[in-house]
C-alpha positions in Angstrom: 12.9 62.7 -2.3 14.7 59.9 -4.0 12.8 57.9 -6.7 12.1 54.3 -5.8 13.3 51.5 -8.1 9.9 51.0 -9.7 9.6 54.7 -10.7 13.1 54.6 -12.1 12.5 51.4 -14.1 9.3 52.8 -15.6 11.1 56.0 -16.6 14.1 54.2 -18.1 12.0 51.9 -20.2 10.2 55.0 -21.6 13.6 56.7 -22.0 14.8 53.9 -24.4 11.9 54.4 -26.7 12.1 58.2 -26.5 15.9 58.3 -27.4 15.5 55.9 -30.2 13.0 58.2 -31.9 15.1 61.3 -31.2 18.8 60.8 -32.1 21.0 63.6 -30.7 18.3 64.8 -28.3 19.3 67.7 -26.0 19.8 66.8 -22.4 17.7 69.7 -21.2 14.8 68.8 -23.5 14.7 65.2 -22.4 14.9 66.1 -18.7 12.0 68.5 -19.0 10.0 65.9 -20.9 10.4 63.4 -18.1 9.9 65.8 -15.3 13.4 65.3 -13.8 16.6 67.2 -13.4 19.5 67.0 -15.8 21.7 65.4 -13.1 19.0 62.7 -12.6 18.9 62.1 -16.3 22.7 61.8 -16.5 22.4 59.2 -13.7 19.9 57.2 -15.7 22.2 57.4 -18.8 25.0 56.0 -16.7 22.9 52.9 -15.9 21.4 52.3 -19.4 24.7 51.1 -21.0 24.7 48.3 -18.5 21.4 47.0 -19.9 21.3 44.4 -22.6 18.9 43.4 -25.3 17.9 40.2 -23.5 16.7 39.6 -20.0 20.0 37.9 -19.3 22.3 40.4 -21.0 23.7 40.2 -24.5 24.5 43.2 -26.6 24.7 46.3 -24.4 23.0 49.6 -25.2 25.7 51.9 -26.5 24.4 55.2 -25.2 26.5 58.2 -24.1 26.3 62.0 -23.8 28.6 64.9 -24.1 26.7 66.8 -21.5 24.6 68.7 -24.1 23.2 66.0 -26.4 22.5 62.2 -26.1 23.7 59.7 -28.7 22.7 56.1 -29.1 25.2 54.4 -31.4 23.6 50.9 -31.8 19.8 51.4 -31.8 19.3 48.8 -34.6 20.6 46.1 -32.2 17.4 46.5 -30.2 15.3 45.9 -33.3 16.8 42.5 -33.9 14.6 39.5 -33.2 14.6 38.7 -29.5 15.4 35.1 -28.4 13.6 34.2 -25.2 14.2 31.4 -22.7 11.2 29.5 -21.4 10.8 31.6 -18.2 11.2 34.8 -20.2 8.4 33.8 -22.6 6.2 32.8 -19.7 6.6 36.2 -18.0 5.8 38.1 -21.2 2.7 36.0 -21.9 1.3 36.5 -18.4 1.9 40.2 -18.6 0.4 40.5 -22.1 -2.8 38.6 -21.1 -3.2 40.8 -18.0 -2.8 44.1 -19.9 -5.3 42.9 -22.5 -8.0 42.7 -19.7 -7.6 46.3 -18.7 -10.9 48.2 -18.9 -10.7 51.3 -21.0 -8.0 50.0 -23.3 -8.5 51.1 -26.9 -10.0 48.3 -28.9 -7.3 48.6 -31.6 -4.6 48.3 -29.0 -6.3 45.3 -27.4 -6.6 43.6 -30.8 -2.9 44.3 -31.6 -1.9 42.9 -28.2 -4.0 39.7 -28.7 -2.4 39.1 -32.1 1.1 39.7 -30.6 0.3 37.3 -27.8 -0.8 34.6 -30.2 2.4 34.9 -32.2 4.4 34.7 -29.0 2.5 31.6 -27.9 3.2 29.9 -31.3 6.9 30.8 -31.0 7.2 29.6 -27.4 5.6 26.2 -28.2 5.4 23.9 -25.1 6.9 26.7 -23.0 3.7 28.6 -23.3 1.8 26.0 -21.4 3.1 27.2 -18.0 1.9 30.7 -18.6 -1.7 29.5 -18.9 -1.7 28.4 -15.3 -0.7 31.9 -14.1 -2.7 35.1 -13.9 -2.3 38.7 -12.8 -5.1 40.9 -11.4 -4.8 44.6 -11.6 -6.3 47.0 -9.0 -9.1 49.3 -10.1 -6.5 52.0 -10.7 -5.6 50.2 -13.9 -9.0 51.1 -15.5 -8.6 54.7 -14.6 -5.0 54.7 -16.0 -6.3 53.4 -19.3 -9.1 56.1 -19.5 -6.7 58.9 -18.7 -4.1 57.5 -21.2 -6.9 57.4 -23.9 -8.0 60.9 -23.0 -4.5 62.3 -23.4 -3.9 60.5 -26.8 -7.4 61.6 -28.2 -7.2 65.1 -26.6 -10.5 64.7 -24.8 -11.8 66.1 -21.5 -12.5 63.9 -18.5 -15.2 64.0 -15.9 -14.2 62.8 -12.4 -15.6 62.0 -9.0 -12.5 62.5 -6.9 -11.9 61.9 -3.2 -9.9 64.6 -1.4 -8.5 63.3 1.9 -7.6 66.8 3.1 -11.3 67.8 3.0 -12.7 64.2 3.4 -15.1 64.7 0.6 -16.0 63.5 -2.9 -16.1 66.2 -5.6 -17.2 66.2 -9.2 -15.0 68.0 -11.7 -14.0 68.3 -15.4 -10.3 68.0 -16.2 -8.2 68.5 -19.3 -5.5 65.9 -18.7 -1.8 66.9 -19.3 0.3 63.9 -18.4 0.6 60.7 -16.4 3.5 60.1 -14.0 4.5 58.0 -11.1 6.1 59.1 -7.8 5.4 56.2 -5.5 1.7 56.2 -6.7 0.4 57.0 -10.2 -0.9 60.5 -10.8 -2.5 62.6 -13.5 -1.7 66.2 -13.9 -4.3 68.3 -15.6 -6.2 71.6 -15.8 -9.2 71.4 -13.4 -12.2 73.6 -14.3 -13.6 73.3 -10.7 -10.4 74.9 -9.2 -9.6 76.9 -12.4 -6.0 75.9 -12.0 -3.6 73.1 -12.7 -4.1 70.2 -10.2 -2.6 66.7 -9.6 -4.9 63.7 -9.0 -3.9 60.4 -7.5 -5.5 57.7 -9.6 -6.4 55.4 -6.8 -8.6 58.2 -5.4 -10.7 58.5 -8.5 -14.1 57.0 -7.6 -15.6 57.4 -11.1 -14.3 58.5 -14.5 -15.8 59.3 -17.9 -14.4 60.4 -21.2 -16.3 63.4 -22.6 -16.8 64.5 -26.2 -15.5 67.9 -25.3 -12.0 68.5 -26.7 -9.2 68.9 -24.2 -7.4 72.3 -24.3 -5.3 72.8 -21.2 -3.5 76.2 -21.0 0.2 76.1 -22.0 2.2 75.7 -18.8 5.8 74.6 -18.1 5.9 71.1 -16.6 7.1 70.9 -13.0 10.4 69.2 -12.1 9.3 66.2 -10.1 12.8 64.9 -9.3 12.5 66.1 -5.7 9.1 64.5 -5.2 5.5 65.5 -5.7 5.1 67.7 -2.7 7.9 70.3 -2.5 7.3 72.7 0.4 8.8 76.2 0.2 11.1 77.7 2.8 8.5 80.5 3.1 5.7 78.1 4.1 4.7 78.2 7.8 6.5 75.7 10.1 4.5 73.1 12.0 5.9 70.9 14.8 4.2 67.5 15.5 5.2 65.1 18.2 4.3 61.4 17.6 4.6 58.2 19.6 5.9 54.9 18.2 2.6 54.3 16.4 2.9 57.6 14.6 6.4 57.3 13.1 4.8 56.8 9.7 4.2 60.5 9.5 8.0 61.1 8.9 7.8 58.7 6.0 4.6 60.1 4.5 5.2 63.9 4.9 8.2 65.8 3.6 9.8 67.3 6.6 12.8 69.5 7.7 13.8 67.4 10.7 12.7 64.3 12.7 14.3 64.2 16.2 14.1 61.0 18.2 12.2 61.2 21.5 12.2 59.1 24.6 10.0 56.0 24.2 10.5 55.6 20.5 8.6 58.7 19.4 9.6 61.6 17.0 9.4 65.4 17.1 8.8 66.3 13.4 9.2 69.8 11.9 7.6 70.3 8.5 6.4 73.1 6.3 3.1 73.4 4.5 1.3 76.2 2.6 -1.9 75.2 4.4 -1.3 74.4 8.1 -5.1 73.9 8.6 -5.0 70.8 6.4 -3.0 69.1 9.2 -5.9 69.1 11.6 -7.2 65.9 10.0 -3.7 64.4 10.6 -4.1 65.2 14.3 -7.5 63.5 14.4 -6.1 60.5 12.6 -3.1 60.2 15.1 -5.4 60.3 18.1 -3.3 59.2 21.1 -0.3 58.6 18.9 0.5 62.2 18.3 -0.3 65.9 18.7 0.4 69.2 17.0 2.8 71.3 19.2 3.0 74.5 17.2 1.9 77.0 16.0 -0.3 77.4 19.1 -3.4 78.4 17.1 -3.3 75.3 15.0 -2.7 73.1 18.1 -5.8 74.6 19.8 -7.8 74.2 16.6 -6.9 70.5 16.4 -7.9 70.0 20.0 -11.2 71.7 19.4 -11.8 69.5 16.3 -11.1 66.4 18.4 -13.5 67.6 21.2 -16.3 68.2 18.6 -15.7 64.8 17.0 -15.9 63.1 20.4 -19.1 65.0 21.3 -20.7 64.1 18.0 -19.8 60.4 18.6 -21.2 60.5 22.2 -24.4 62.1 20.9 -24.9 59.4 18.2 -24.0 56.6 20.6 -26.9 57.6 23.0 -29.5 58.0 20.2 -32.3 55.3 20.3 -32.5 53.1 17.2 
């Protein structure tokens, strides 16, 4: 699964800081740290030298690799004072004020950001006026991100109320966070004490979060390579065939699949693999008239039975006197 432009931009911004602090870093070590393959890292390194130290260009980053190590030949150029145009200063001021409002941000970080914003306003002069008429509002995910980031830096355990769409339920669990990453959405990887295993949590599905005083001590595990996407079905996983109409074509975009054959009338016949075929019964209920599970037969019949039970429950409630 190819990374989108936002994911790659986030990674490359972090990569610049990472390489500056680690001259001569090994390609394999950097790739593992960012959860990508060495080929994807080399692709990023091919792009970085085209980036300058200003929004409009300027001195380019002189970064190259011999295939084993990565060398940055002009890191001091990035440390030189940055000269901003009016629109550049406006963009930075708006972003800084928005980040400063994030719930869960460490107070020391918030104070440092406020001081930096004040200095930027003073330097921008009249240009700073336009930024005061603009604002950015973060989704609730931003507060969860800040709490997870703080828990990782302070090595503290987290308590979560988390929504699982596969089971359609909210669960309470304690988690030792390991890392934050983005693959389309933003996720936390951590050791879950409810499952007694490493699990991945999508931040916009966290209904409630608290930092605990308990120290975080996740077991030592090798980080997964996420360059092929978050969900990576195995060839040994059972195959499921789903047929969808035009209104269900989104399934091919949402679920990793082996094939998606066009059908008459604008539908698709989708073959995919999953370690837990039963989890797709909820997909069948969501599709309704827009799709059906074709095989395996047992799963198809199970999905039809779930639909009949749901319809019967609805009819029973509909006839109940108020």
